[in-house]
C-alpha positions as CSV (number, residue, x, y, z in Angstrom):
1,X,-106.9,-121.0,104.7
2,X,-110.4,-121.1,106.2
3,X,-113.2,-123.4,105.0
4,X,-115.2,-120.1,104.5
5,X,-113.5,-119.6,101.1
6,X,-114.2,-123.2,99.9
7,X,-116.1,-123.0,96.5
8,X,-116.6,-119.2,96.8
9,X,-116.2,-116.5,94.2
10,X,-113.3,-114.3,95.1
11,X,-111.9,-111.0,93.5
12,X,-108.2,-110.4,94.2
13,X,-106.7,-107.0,93.5
14,X,-102.9,-107.3,92.8
15,X,-103.0,-111.1,92.3
16,X,-99.7,-111.1,90.4
17,X,-97.5,-110.0,93.2
18,X,-95.7,-112.1,95.7
19,X,-98.6,-112.2,98.3
20,X,-101.3,-112.3,95.6
21,X,-99.7,-115.3,93.9
22,X,-99.6,-117.2,97.1
23,X,-103.2,-116.3,97.9
24,X,-104.4,-117.4,94.4
25,X,-102.6,-120.8,94.9
26,X,-104.2,-121.4,98.3
27,X,-107.7,-120.4,97.0
28,X,-107.3,-122.7,94.0
29,X,-106.7,-125.6,96.4
30,X,-110.1,-124.8,98.0
31,X,-111.8,-125.0,94.6
32,X,-112.6,-121.2,94.6
33,X,-113.6,-119.3,91.5
34,X,-111.0,-116.5,91.3
35,X,-110.9,-113.2,89.3
36,X,-107.6,-111.3,89.4
37,X,-107.4,-107.5,88.8
38,X,-103.9,-106.3,88.1
39,X,-102.3,-103.3,86.4
40,X,-100.5,-103.9,83.1
41,X,-96.7,-103.6,83.4
42,X,-95.0,-100.9,81.4
43,X,-92.2,-102.3,79.3
44,X,-89.1,-100.2,78.9
45,X,-86.8,-100.4,75.9
């Protein structure tokens, strides 16, 4: 991950999926401030 994202504020759309989760983890290592936007899952009975 680039030094560009070090200590930056980042908005991630879809941060709970496979790629988004990986991205969040990498940005946390760079001490970034992260906001995640995600849809609520629909629970089925």
